N, C-alpha and C positions, 0 to 999 in steps of 0.2 A: 497745556500737562498731558491732556488726557490724548491728546496726539501724537504725543512721543512713548507714549506709553506703549499705544498700539503697536506704530512701528517697532517698538524693542519687541514685543510681545512677538508678532509676525516676523522679526528677523533671528528672534530663538527659536521659533516652529521649523525654521529652513535650517539652522547649524544642525538642530538635533534630529533634524530628518537622514542628512548628511551623515553624524555621526550614525545614528543605528542600522542607517544601511550599510556602510564602511561595517560595522561590527557583524551584521548577518552575514554578509561577504566571510569572512573570517571564521565565522563558529561552523557556518556550511563546509569552508575548505578544510575545515581542521576533522570535521565528523567524515567527509568523504575522505581523508588521505589515510586517517587511523581507524574509522570503523568500518566502511565499504570498502575501500583498495584491499587491503589485508585480506579479510573474507574472499572477495571476488578472483585474487592472486592463488588463497589456496584451494579455490574450486577447481581454478584452471589447472594447479600444477598436479592436481590428486586426478583429475581425471575422471572420478565420482559419478554416477548419477544418480542424484535423490531418488528420485521415482525410476524403477526399472519398469517399464512397460512390455519390453522384448520378450520375460518369460511365461510360459505356459499360463493361461484362465486358471485359478482355485476349482475344486472339486463343486459341482455345480452351478457356476459360473457360462454365461454364452461366450461361444464360439464364434461368434457371426464379426469378430473382430472389434467389439468393442468389451470397454470396464464397467459399463452399466446396468443394472441391474432392473429387468421389467418392475414394474410396479403392481402391485395386484389389483384386478378390475375388482370394482365394487360397483353397486348400485348408486346409483342418484339419482333421487327423487326431492320435491321441494322441503320436508322435514328434514334432510341428509347436508342438502345444500346449505342449511343455516349454521350446522354446527362445522367448526372445523376440523376436529376430531373424533 
């Protein structure tokens, strides 16, 4: 009897794995088709860049072709290295 129950349980686990695999595939397809697809299509048709890096840098920014601000240099010793701020 115990062997039969173990076989039934293992068979059920195989069936459940197949069902959840199918369900995940359907769910991901729905998310892609109705979530990511329209957004990508809208972005492609609008041809608008979200991050415009071609404009001139703001006042006080480096003009070396980068948008990074230089970090202020500070003294590093044993006491300051122990504190993150």
